[in-house]
N, C-alpha and C positions, 0 to 999 in steps of 0.2 A: 189270194189269201195271205201271199208271204209279204205282197209289198205292203198290203195293209202293217202285218205286222215290224218290217222293220221300219216305215214313218211315223211308226206310236211307240217308239223306243229313241227316239233321238235324242241326245243330250240337249240339254238348254243354251242357248247360245253366251258367248262369254259377256256380252253386250249386258247381260241381265247382271250378272259378276261384278263387273264394274258398276254399273249406275247401283248397285247396293254397298258395294265400298265405298263411292264418292258419298253415297247419303249419309254413312255410319262416319264417315271423317267430318264431314260438315257438321253434324250434329254434338261429335266428342269438342268441333274447336270451336259453336257457339255455346255450346255448355260450359267448356271453360272462360268461355269471355264473359258470357252474362250472371254466370255463379257467384262472381264475388259481390263483394258487401257497396262497392262505390256501384253498379250496374243496382242493386237493387233498392239504395238510396236515389236513384235517377227515375227509378220506378215507383216508386215511393211518393217522389213528390209531383210524376203525371196522374196516377191515382187518386192522389186528395187533391187537384186541383182538379178533376172531375168528379169526383166522387169524394161530399164532406166526409161521411162516417165511418170509413173502411182504413183499418191500419193494416198496413203493410212491414211495420217494423214497429215494436214495442216499445216498452220504456227501459226496456233493460238490453235494447239492441239489439235484441233477437229476430231472427227471421221468422215470419211466421208462415203455416201452413199455405194459407191463400195467397201469399206473395210467389212461393214456391211454383203453385198450379197456375197462376198467370205467366209468368216466367217460363214455364211449359207451354204453354199454349202458345207463346208469342215463337218458342224454336220450332215448335210444330206446325207454326204457319211459315214462318220463313224456310222452312224443310221442303214445305209446299210448294212454296214459289218457285222456290230454286230445283 
């Protein structure tokens, strides 16, 4: 009975913490790189070549909610791959 209690109370390995830290740091760097206006302009060119009636940047040069969602999906996919 005592050996069972000792096995269940072990601390998680440091590997999990380093993996979480690496993912958080990678997400931070990707957000800094991909949240600029130039990245959204490139995204606008790509999306407008695929779909005609989608606005990523409106007439006032503001970034729309759809653009932020698409960029978040791109960052999530990149984080999932790495």
